[in-house]
N, C-alpha and C positions, 0 to 999 in steps of 0.2 A: 668543678667547672666542666671537666671532660665528660662526665656522665650526662650532664645536661645537653652538651653538644651532640653526643651520640644519640640521645633520645630524639632530638629534633631531626637529625639526619635520617634516622630510621623511619620516622614518620613520613618525611618527604620522599624518600626512596620508595616506601610502600605505596604512597599515593600515586607516584609516577608509574610504578610497575603495574599496579592493578587497574589503572585507568584504561589501559589498552586490552584488558583481558575479556571484559564482558559488560553487559548492561547491568546497572545496579538494580536491586530490588526495592529501591526507595520510591517515593511518591512521584518521582520525575520520570518513571519508565514510560516509554513510548509503546502504546498498545496498538495492535493491528487486528481489526475484525473484518472479515470478508463478507460483505453483504451483496446480494445481487443488485446490479445497477438498475436505475429506473429504466423501464422498457417503454418503447413507443411502437405500437403496432400500426404499421401503415395499412390502411384499409384497401381492399381491392377496388378497382375501377367501378364506379357506381352506375354506369349505364349511359344511355343516350341523352343528348342535350334536352333540357326542358324549355319549352317555348316561352315561358314567362320571362325569361331573361333577354330574349331578343326575338324579333319578328322574322318569320320566313317570308320571303318575297312572294307576291301573289302568283307569279308564274312558276313557283316552286311547289305549290300545293299538291299537284298531281304526283310529282316525283316524291314529295315527302310522304304521301300516303303509301306509295309503293315501298319506300324504304322502311316505313313503320312496320309493314307486314313482314319484310325480310328480317328485320331486327327481332320481331316477335318470335321468329323461328330460329333465332340465333345464327343467322347467315350473314356474318359480318363481312366476310371476304367478298361476297357478291355486292353488298352495299358499297364497299370500297371501290370495286370495279366500276360501278355506276358513277360514283362521284369523280372518279379519275377521268371520266369522259368529258368533264368540264374543266375549263381553266379556272384557277382559284379566283381570279378577278370576276368570273361570271357568277360565283356563288355568294349568297348572302352570308353575313357573319354567323347566322344560326346553322346553315348547312356546312360552312367551313369548320365550325366548332364540332359538329357531328363527325366530320372527317378526321379531325385531330383526335377526338375521343376514340375513334376506332383504331387509329394508329397506336394510341396509348394502350388500349386493351390488348392489342396484338404485340405489345412490347417493342414497337418500332419508335423508340423514344425520340430520336433525332428528328424524324419527320413530324412527329406530333408537336415537338417544341417549335419548329419552324412555323407550322400553321397557327399554333396558339399565338405566337408573337405577331403574326400577320393579322389575326383577328383583333388583338389589342391595339395594333396601330390604327385600325379603323374604328374600333369601339372600346376605348380604354376603360369604360365603366362596367364592363361585364364581370359580375361577381364570380360566376361559375368558372370562367376562364382563368381568373386569378387563382381560384381554389385548385383547379385541376393542374395548372402550371406549377403551383407550389408543391403538389404531391409528386409531380414528375421530377422536379428538381431534388426532392428528397430521395427518390429512387436513384437518381444520377449522382448522389452524394455531393450535391451543391447546396449546402445548408444556408449560405448567405442569401442566395437567390430565392430559395424556398421561403426564408423568413420574410423577405421583401414582399412576396406575392401574398402570403397569408395575411400579413399586416394590412396590405391594400384591400384584400377581400373583406376583412373585418371593418375597415374604415368606410367601405362602401355599403355596409349593412348586413354582411353575413353574420349569422348568429347560430351556427351549428356547433355542437360540442366538439366535434372532431377538429374543426378549424381552430377554435380556441385552444384545444389541447395540443395541436401541432405547433402553433405559434408559441405556446408556453414552453414546450420541450425545446424548441430552437432558442428561445430567449435564455433558458436555463443553461444550455450548452455553449451558446455563443456570446451571451452578454452577461447578465448578473442574475442572481436568484430573485432579487426584488422585482425585476421586470417580468418574471415568470409567474409570480404569486397570483396576480389579479386574473391572468388568463386561465390558470388552473382552477381558480375559484369560479370563473364563468363556466368552464367546462363541467365542473362538479355540480353547479346549480342546474345545468341542463340534463346531466346524467349522473345523479348523485351516487349511484351504485357501481359506477365504472371504476374498476380497480386501478387502471393505469393513471387516471386523473388523481385519485387519492394518493398513490405512491409518488407521483410527480409533485403534488402540492407539499407532501411531507418533506421531500428532498429539498425543495425550494425554501421552505421555512427553516429547515435545519441549516442549510448553507448560509442563510441570512441571519443565523444565530437567534432566531425567534423561537427559543426553546419551549416556552410555555405553550405557545400555539401549536407547535409541532407535537408536543407531548399530548395535548388534548385531542388532536386529530388521531394520533397513534392509539390512544386509549380507546377511542371509538372504533377504530379498525380492529383492534384486538378483541373487543367484545363480540364482533361479528365473526372473526376468524381466529379463535384462540389457538388453533393448531398450525398456524402459518409461521414457519421457521423464520422467514425473512423479517416478519414484523418484530419478532423477539430480538433478532440481531440488530435491527434498526433501533430498537429501544435501548439495547446495550450501548450502541455507538452514541446515541443521544445523551445517555446518562454519563458516559465517560467524558463527553465534551463539557459536561457540567461538573466534572471531578467527583461524581457520585459513584465511586468505584464499587462499593459494596452492592448497591442496587443494580449496577451494570452487570456485576457477576451473576446475580440472580437471574437476570434476563438471558445472559449468555448460557448459563446452565440449563435454562428451559429449552433453548434452541438445541443444545446437545442432547437433552433428554428426548426431544422430538425426532432426533435422528441426524442432526448436522454433525459431520465429521471432518469439516474443512481443517486443513493443517493449521492455518493461522488462528482459527478460532480455538482449537484445542490448546495451542501454545499460549494464547492470550489468557484463556481461563486458568491455565497453570500459573502464569505470571501473577494474576490477580490473587489466586489462592495463597501463593507464597508471600505476596505483599501483605495480605490480611492474616497471615500466620495460620491458615488452615492447611497445615503441611501434609496431612494424610491424604486429603482430596487432591492436593497438588501432585503428589507422587502417583496417585491412582491415574490421573489424567496423563501424566508423563509416560507412565508404563503403557497405557492404552495407545498413546501416540507412537511410541517406538516399535510397537508391534505391527504398525502399518508398513507396507512395502514401500510407500512413497517417502518415508522419512529420510531426510538427508543428514549427512554427518555434521554439517554446520549447525543444524537445529539441535542434534544430539549434544554437540559440544556446548551449546548455550545452556541446555538443560543441566549438564554436568557442572557447569560454572555456577549456575544459580544454586544448585544443591550444595556446592562447596561453600558458597557465601552464607547460607543459612545453617552450615555445619551438619548437613544431612549426609555424612560420609558413608554410612552403612548403606543407605539407599542408592547413593551414587555407585558404590561398588556392585550392588546387585544389578544395576543397569548395565554396567560394563561387562559383568559376567554373562548377561543375557545376550549381548551382541558380539561377544568375543569370537564365537565360531565364524561370524561373517567378516571379521576384520581382514582375513587373508585375501578376500575377494575385492578389497577396496584399493584405490590408487595409493601409492606410497605416501603422498602428502596427507591423505586422510588417515592412513594407518598411523603416521607420526603424530597427528593431532590427538588421536584417541589414546595412543601410548603415553603421551604427555599427561593427559587427564588421569590415566590409570596410575602413573607415577605420583602425580600430585595427591591423589586421593590416598594412596598407600602411605605417603609421607604424613598426611594429616592423621591417619590412623596409627602412626608410629610403627609402621611396617617398613623399616628403612631399607632392608635388603631388597625387598620387592620394588621399592621406589627407585633405588639405584639401578636395578635391572631394567625397569621400564624406561627410565630416562635414557639409558644407553640404546635401547631398542628404538626409541623415538628419533634419536639422532642418527642411528644407522639407517633408518628408513628415509629420513630427510635431514641431511646435515645442515641445511640452512633454515631449519625451523627455529625462528627467533624466540618464540614463546618457550619452547623446550630449553633453549640455551639459557635464557634468563632464569627460569624456574630451577633448572639443574644447577646453575651457578649459586643461587641462593641456598638451595638444599646442601650443596657441597660446603658452603661457608658455615652453615649451621652444624655440619658434621666435622668442622675444623679441618677440612681439606682445602686449605687456602690457596695452594698453588693451582689445584684443579679448578677452583672457583674463578681465579684470576684468568686462566686460559679461556674458560667458557665466556666470561664477560668480554674478553678481547675479541672472540669470534662474533659475539652478538653485536659489538660496536661496529663491526664492518657492515652490518645490515642497516640501511637508512631508517627503517621503521622502528628499530629497536635501539638505535644509538643512544638516545636520551636515557632510557632505562639502564643501559649498560654502563654509561658514565656514572650515573648516580649509584648504581649497585656496586661498582668498583670502588667508588669513594667510600661507601659504607664498609666495604671489605677492608680497605686500608686503615680505616679508623679502628675497626675491630683488632687489627694487627698492630695498632699503635704507630702506624706509618703515617704521621701527620703530613709530611711533605707530599707523599703520594696522593693522599686524600685531597690536599689543597690543589694539586695539579689537575686532578679529575674534575673538581668543582669549578675551577677557573675555565677549563675547557668547556664544561657543560654550559656555563653562563655565557661564554663568548658565542657558542653556537645556538643557544636558546635563550636570548635575552629576556623572554617573557618570564623566565624563572627568577624573578626579582628577589624572592626570599633567599636565594643562595648567597646574596651579597653579605647578609648578616652572618651566615655560617662561615663564609670565607674570612671575614674580619676576625671572628672568634678564633679560627684555626691559625690565622697569621699571628695573633697575639700569643697563642700557645707556643708556636714555633719560636717566636722572639724570646719568650720567657725561658724556654729550654736552652736556647743558644746562650742566653745571658748566664744561666746557672752553670752551663758547661764551662764558661770562661772563669 
């Protein structure tokens, strides 16, 4: 009976201990691929007002001709000086719009906005004014207002690709991907070779989970630009979203082959290779990544944990040997983290003296390293150093993030020592503090029965 209890408690303690150590290499891993965000290129101001949208007053023809000549010579400042000699109320909507456009081109956005709004108060149906005002609001980072005016321009009959694309981009970022799809399609119909409309439509389709349509569009884009790294990364993301990890890895590797060295992408590729058991390539990517100056110790710690999980202890040791000269330059907490990994790997390789030495170095560097305390306590228990193990668990229990593991580890230690009452106390404490550990109730009942039986036999 006791052996069965011990086995169950070992399993429970192992699960609780390892749940906080690292991401599993199972199919539930969360992958992170860094793809360039959909871009929107705001066009430059497109020039003076076109008369087809509003009429110039008859008494303005002579001034308009003079202004036209000045504009042809790119003399906007003089045009503005002439227009400023009139009160706004004296000018027709056409001339007012010209004045607003010059303010716009000179980046005097507040003055341009005020005049555009004045024009719309008099002529709310002017498509070009809604269009320009939408662009102005984009430049002022007022996307909701920009969205309103682009939508109005299209409802009034505007059919330029740039307006459909601008509205699509705003719908995608402010509303929902579904509201962006038709506008991106309109923009693509008018400018089928424009990259930003293709990228935007792909993003909208992907976010709407219309994966087949997104894949078809992406395949067409890849045919035209097979060396485009972002397209391969987008395809990797798309395939991961469909749980097609093997195909996603092929696309990700293609991006890496073309020169992508983003930290997240190298890390995700290594994760996928480990999951798919292509360990040699996984280790090659990990080795490449740790050679980069930008690699942080947290990522290195994750790599070492993954290698530990797949029992690649020799490879983990080689990584640690490679970075050991740099450890002295790290913060003491980072040093402690890496010393803990070194100790753990030495333990797995049955180099117990080295493991003991590095566990001590980890706690010397950071006495509150809970991970080191838990691992060192378990190691000490396995080495039959029960008193040392108990003291380490007590220290870990004082750390909120490691209290649960410490209580369960101490219970297991007491069971190993045949101290059933001590084990019972620890399990009861763990259950009281963490009621979600409902499986402990059965263990508690079994140990209570053992204690009663022992007391009965003793009498």
